[in-house]
N, C-alpha and C positions, 0 to 999 in steps of 0.2 A: 755923731753919737759917741758919747764917752760913758764908760761904766765906772770911772774913777770914784764916783760917789756911792757905788753899790757897797753896802756894809752888812754886818751880821743881822741888823734889824730888818733890812730889806729881805734878806734870805729867809728869816723867820716868818715874815709876812706872807711869803709864798706858800708856807705850810708844807704839808707832806706831798711830794711830787712823784707821780708815777712816770717812768719812762717806758712807754709801750713799744715793744720791739719783737723781732722774730717773725711771728705770724705764720700764715699758711700759704703764702703766694710763692710763685716761682722765684721771687727775689728774697727769700728768707735769709740766705747767707749774707747778702748785702745789708739787710735790715739789722742783723745781729752785730755787724761791724758798726753801723750807724748808732745803734742803741748803746753799745758799750762806750763809744766815744762821747755821746751826749751825757750819759750817766756820770762818767769820770769828770767831765767838764763842770757839770752842775755841783757835784760834790766838792770840787776844788774851790768853788765859790761859797762853800758853807751851806749849800741848800740840802735839805733833807730829801734826797732823791733815791728812788728804789726802782730796780729793773722789774718789768712784768712782761713775760712772754705770752702773747695772746694766742700763739700756736699751741701752747701746752696747757694753758689755764683758761678757765671759763669766764663768761661775763659775770656769773654769780660770784666767782672768786674776786673779780675786779671790783664789784660793788662792795664786797666785804673788806677790801683794803682801806676804804674810807680815804682815798686820795683827795686832797683839796684841789688839785689840778693835774693834768697829765700832758706830757710832751709826746706827741705821736711820731715815733721814729720808724714807722712801718712803711713799706713800699709795696704797691701792687694791690691785688684783690684782698678784700677783708680788712684793709687797713687804710687804703688811700681812695676807696671807691664810694665813700659815704655811708657804708653799712655800720662801721664802728662808730662813726660820728653820730649817727642816729641813736645808737645804743647809749652813747655818752650823754646826749641830750635827754634821753629818757631817765638816766640815772642822776642827772643834774650835776655832772662833773665837767667843769670848764676844761677846754682842750685847745691845743695849739693848731694853727693852720686853718684851712678853709672849712666851711660848713658842709652840710649834707649835699645840697644841690651842686655847689661848685665842685666838690670832690667827685660826685657821680658823673657830671658832665666832663670834667677834666680827665677822668679815667677812660672816657670813650672818645677816641680821636675823631670819629665821624661826627658825633654831635658837637664837639668842640669846633670843628671846621664849619659846620652849618651855622653856628652862632657867629663865628668870626665873619663869615661871608655876609650874613644878614647885617652886620655892623659895618660892612664895606672894608674889612681888613684883609690884606693880601695873604693868601695861602694857596699852595699848589692845587691845580685841578685834580679831581679824584672821581672814583667810582666805587660803589659798594658791591661786593661780589658774594654770591651764594652758590649753592650747587647747581642752580638752573641758569646762571648768568651766561650770556653769549660772550665768551672771552675774546673772540676775534673782533667783536663790536667794540669792546673796551680798548683793545689795541688801536683800532681805527680812530677812536674818539680821543684817546690821551697820548698816542704816539709811544715811542720807545726811546730810551729805557724807562722802565717803571719800577717803583718801589712797592712791594706787596708786604703788608704787615697785619697782624691781628690788632684790632683797635683797642683792646683792653689790656694788653701786656706792656710792661715797661722794660727798661734795660736791654733794649734791642733784641728781645726774644722773638723768634719766629719770623724774622725779616729776611726777604730775598730781594736782590736787585735783578730784575728781568731784562735781559738785553735782546732776546729773540722771542717773538710771539709764541713759538712752539714750547717755550719754557714756562709760560704763564700758568698752565694747569698744575704743574708740579709745585710751583711757588704758592699757588692757592691752597693746595693740599697741606703744605707745611704750616701755613698760617691757620688753616681750618682746624688743625690739631689743638689750637688754643682758643679759637672763637668761631661761633656759627657764621657770623657775617665777617667778611674780610675787606680790608681797605686796600685799594690800588690807587697809587698816587703818581702824578707825573714827576719825573726825576729832575730836580733842579741842580745843575752843575754849578758849584761855587764854594764859598767859604762857609764853614760850619761855626755858628756863634751860639752862645747861650747867655741869657740875661737873668740874674737873680733879682727878685723883686721882694721888698719887705713892706709891711704895713697894709692898710686897707683904705678903700675909697679914695677920697681926694688926697690922703696922706701917703698913698702907695708910692714907693720910689724905687728906681732901678739902681742896682750896684754896678760897678764897672763891668763892662762886657768881657766875656771870656771867648777866645777863639780856640777851637779844637782842631788839631792837625794830627789825624790818625794815620798809621801805616797804610799806604795804598788807599787812603780815604775810607778805611773800613773801621768805623768806630763801633765795634761790636761789644758784646758782654765781656769777652776776655780782655780786649784792649781798654775797656772802660774801667775795670776794677782790678785786674790782676797782672798787668804788665806795665812797664815803664817806657814803652815805645811811643805811646801817644804823647804829643807835645801840647802844652797849654800856654796861651799867651794872654796875660791879664795885666793891664787893660789891653784889649785887642788893638792892633795897629790899624786904625781906621781914621779917615779924615774927620774933622769935627762935625761936619754936616751929616755924614753917614752915621757916625756914632750917636748923634742926638736923635736921628730918625729911628734907628734900631731901638734905642732905649724908650722912645716915645711909644713905638708900636708895641713893645713888650709890655709896658704898663697898661696900654689900652686893651691888649689881649687878655691880660690878667684881670682887669676890671670887668671886661665884657662877660666873663662867666662868674663874676662876683667872688673871686679869690680873696683871701685875706691872710694875715699873719706873715706867711712867707710862701714863696713858690719859685719856679724856674721856667722860663719860656725859651724854647729852642727855635732858632731862626736860621734860615739859609740865605746867604747873600749871593745872588746870581752873578756869575763871573762876567757875563756878557754886558751887563748894564748896571751892576751894583744895586739892583733892586732887592729889598728884603722880602722874604716870604716866611710866614709863621708856620711852624711844623707841629708843635704840641706844647702843652703846659703840664708841668709836674707840680701837683699840689702838696706832695710830701717828698721833697728831693733828698738825695743821699747826703749823709753827714759823716762819711768815712774820711780817712786821711787823703784819699784821692778825689774827694767830691768837689763840686764846682762852686756851690754857694759859699762854703768857707773860704775858698780861694778868692772869690770876688770880694768878700768882706775884708780879707787880709790886705787887698790892694788899697783899701780905704783906711788901713791901720786898725781894723776891728779884729781882735783875736778870736779864735775858735770859741774860747770860754765865754767871752762877752757876747758873741753871736747867740750862743745857746741860751744865755740869760735873757737877752732881748726877746727871743722867740718865746721862752716859757713865761715871761711877764705878760706877753700879749694873749695868753690863753683866756678864752671866755666861752660862754654858751652863746650860740648864734641866734637861737629861736627866742622870740619874746616869751617870757615866762608869765604864767598866770593869766593868760588871755584865752578867750574861746568859751 
């Protein structure tokens, strides 16, 4: 993909572009960094781009801006979960990324896993926990260690690695502070990979795979965004067959929940046998200087600015208009 032919006429054809950022989720700080980066990138290409903070301004105000299209640089609830996408469909404003259903499913790690399993795609075994769950039974079923996490949060919020059965209740309570239902997942020991995917349907394609090597294997919120201790390798050092299989699975996982535009699929490569397991999909990945989709694009020679342009050009309304 080359943007060398992108000119002022192309920029004008995109019209007035809103960059939706900030928002109200636990990931507001990251979204502000993403939005500022995207806004500067689009402006540098001559696009009439404007920042719009959905955490501070109303849907009515959004409608009044008369944007011709919007770039969604929001992460987490109210921006990545389908609710905003539904509002944009109602307003008739084309938007970047996945539609209502894919966002809603992608935001829920349990529903995502259910669909992947129905499609025969590999993902770690799991259990859903609530206040009445027999935790000892979960340990017996899944073994130890376990990962416990709230299914609707991103950026590693509320996650605990449980090494002893006696610690499961406390881990459940941490995650239950974010979500009513909590996900317990078998812990896969191995390499942490992530695959950016661009496009939709048969045209969806994987970018070079990124391997994440975090301090002590702890890729948490701090290490993800605010330290330089985490190491990233792109393209990941994998043999050709493994690399092709991970990329294929990531694209299948993305298509399975009907993602489009762009997204990022997280994969664990089990150390014992190099078998890949799908962990989650992000339908509105980070676009900060530390973020992984821009890193993967750079490995193909696609600049951050050109990536932002490709994504904003793909903005569209997903629901058939004028039917019913």
